[in-house]
DOFI-285216 format. One record per residue (C-alpha): residue in three letters; x, y, z. Coordinates in pm, whole numbers, padded with zeros to 5 digits, always signed. Layout:
// residues N
AlaXYZ;...
END
This chain:
// residues 180
Met+01385+03593-00948;Lys+01704+03770-00870;Lys+01767+03860-01230;Leu+01359+03902-01273;Ile+01368+04187-01034;Thr+01710+04353-01098;Ala+01577+04341-01507;Ala+01260+04542-01373;Leu+01429+04774-01148;Val+01653+04900-01457;Ala+01343+04922-01722;Leu+01121+05117-01452;Ala+01447+05347-01381;Met+01365+05464-01720;Val+01400+05394-02120;Thr+01457+05617-02339;Ser+01551+05697-02677;Ala+01731+06008-02901;His+01552+06185-03194;Ala+01590+06527-03364;Asp+01343+06782-03289;His+01250+07046-03544;His+01559+07213-03413;Gly+01819+06965-03517;Lys+01902+06916-03118;Lys+01892+06568-02969;Lys+01588+06535-02718;Gln+01524+06262-02524;Glu+01195+06075-02587;Val+01048+05862-02287;Lys+00905+05581-02337;Ala+00718+05327-02141;Pro+00874+04985-02088;Ala+00679+04668-02219;Phe+00551+04475-01966;Asp+00354+04161-01886;Lys+00070+04288-01713;Ala+00034+04032-01441;Val+00371+04031-01409;Ala+00382+04407-01385;Gln+00087+04405-01117;Gln+00295+04161-00905;Met+00609+04377-00916;Ile+00432+04653-00792;Glu+00231+04443-00528;Asn+00607+04310-00391;Ser+00756+04644-00401;Ile+00502+04801-00113;Gln+00450+04711+00246;Arg+00128+04803+00419;Phe+00108+04807+00773;Lys-00218+04857+00937;Leu-00222+05080+01261;Val-00280+04927+01615;Glu-00646+05021+01719;Gly-00705+05318+01873;Val-00387+05503+01725;Ser-00514+05777+01500;Leu-00329+05905+01134;Asp-00205+06210+01367;Asp-00095+06015+01606;Ala+00087+05779+01338;Ile+00193+06108+01181;Glu+00381+06247+01515;Gly+00516+05905+01607;Met+00721+05894+01287;Lys+00837+06244+01289;Ser+00931+06165+01638;Arg+01154+05840+01587;Ala+01329+06012+01284;Thr+01428+06279+01482;Ala+01554+06048+01741;Leu+01771+05821+01476;Asn+01875+06170+01251;Phe+01669+06090+00984;Lys+01547+06378+00829;Leu+01208+06483+00708;Val+01249+06632+00411;Ala+00929+06647+00250;Glu+00511+06667+00372;Leu+00259+06612+00150;Pro-00125+06649+00314;Leu-00204+06575-00047;Ser-00611+06500+00121;Lys-00604+06855+00238;Asp-00521+06962-00120;Val-00798+06775-00239;Glu-01044+06927+00013;Ala-00933+07299-00077;Lys-00969+07192-00455;Thr-01326+07008-00455;Gly-01454+07168-00145;Lys-01531+06837+00004;Pro-01319+06618+00274;Gly-01196+06272+00181;Arg-01037+06006+00323;Lys-00704+06148+00506;Met-00401+06092+00292;His-00047+06242+00393;Ile+00301+06138+00256;Leu+00603+06198+00448;Ala+00942+06180+00274;Phe+01249+06117+00515;Cys+01636+06117+00422;Asp+02011+06062+00518;Ser+02170+06278+00250;Leu+02503+06130+00302;Ile+02383+05753+00283;Ala+02155+05879-00045;Lys+02462+06030-00228;Glu+02655+05727-00119;Met+02366+05528-00294;Val+02328+05753-00594;Glu+02692+05774-00682;Tyr+02744+05391-00678;Asn+02398+05348-00923;Met+02181+05649-01064;Ile+01864+05390-01024;Phe+01850+05487-00686;Ala+01807+05827-00725;Gly+01440+05691-00834;Phe+01349+05580-00482;Leu+01480+05907-00329;Pro+01379+05992-00060;Cys+01220+05741+00137;Arg+00829+05804+00126;Ile+00572+05675+00377;Ala+00214+05695+00313;Ala-00001+05777+00570;Ile-00377+05658+00449;Glu-00698+05618+00528;Asp-00901+05334+00377;Ala-01271+05279+00274;Glu-01357+05166+00605;Gly-01192+05461+00801;Asn-00859+05222+00923;Gly-00529+05397+00932;Trp-00268+05226+00726;Leu+00086+05297+00656;Val+00236+05243+00325;Thr+00657+05259+00227;Met+00838+05029-00029;Asn+00962+04694+00041;Met+01326+04787+00169;Asp+01435+04408+00155;Met+01320+04364-00217;Met+01548+04642-00347;Leu+01849+04558-00084;His+01840+04210-00262;Ala+01778+04314-00619;Val+02069+04517-00678;Glu+02446+04393-00628;Leu+02580+04619-00360;Thr+02967+04660-00183;Pro+02951+04541+00136;Glu+03006+04932+00283;Leu+02695+05042+00059;Thr+02501+04690+00161;Lys+02548+04836+00542;Leu+02464+05162+00506;Ala+02124+05022+00268;Lys+02040+04767+00619;Lys+02071+05085+00787;Val+01830+05296+00611;Arg+01627+04979+00604;Asp+01636+04992+00934;Asp+01565+05336+01050;Ile+01275+05342+00756;Tyr+01128+05057+00948;Ser+01180+05190+01320;Ile+01000+05483+01192;Val+00690+05305+01057;Glu+00707+05035+01403;Ala+00674+05420+01571;Gly+00364+05538+01342;Val+00149+05198+01344;Asn+00207+05203+01762;Gly+00142+05542+01801;Asp+00490+05635+01986;Phe+00638+05931+02079;
END
């Protein structure tokens, strides 16, 4: 299973082939990797974790809780994307709430990417705060354990990766519970 996950992560990173354009310059053509659909669906399902908000905790409470916890952990909020507001501005119709928060420890990110550039595809760590069709709030993020166990890391990088994992899960926990 570990070899399958590693192979899948490498394939997902990017499959390219070189060819010449009309000026004779080399270009990179990006091609989608060939996957068995059932295997690909299972890989995606396993790579994501969903956490339902505690009853009485709104998405706004969850977002504020996550920001507060990230600050306490010295884990920087590097991007905030209120996608549902953008959709409403474009369509003129309100819809289900969807808000993406991106967190990063830039020094750890630097170490991970220098070790293996595949980690750049996972940066920054994203947590989506979304509302389902029934109006329930959820937090959705990457399964950090899957990534940790799929790639061989040095002991030092394993320690840093576990810190990131623990910090992200702590941020999610604060959001789920509406902790400030």
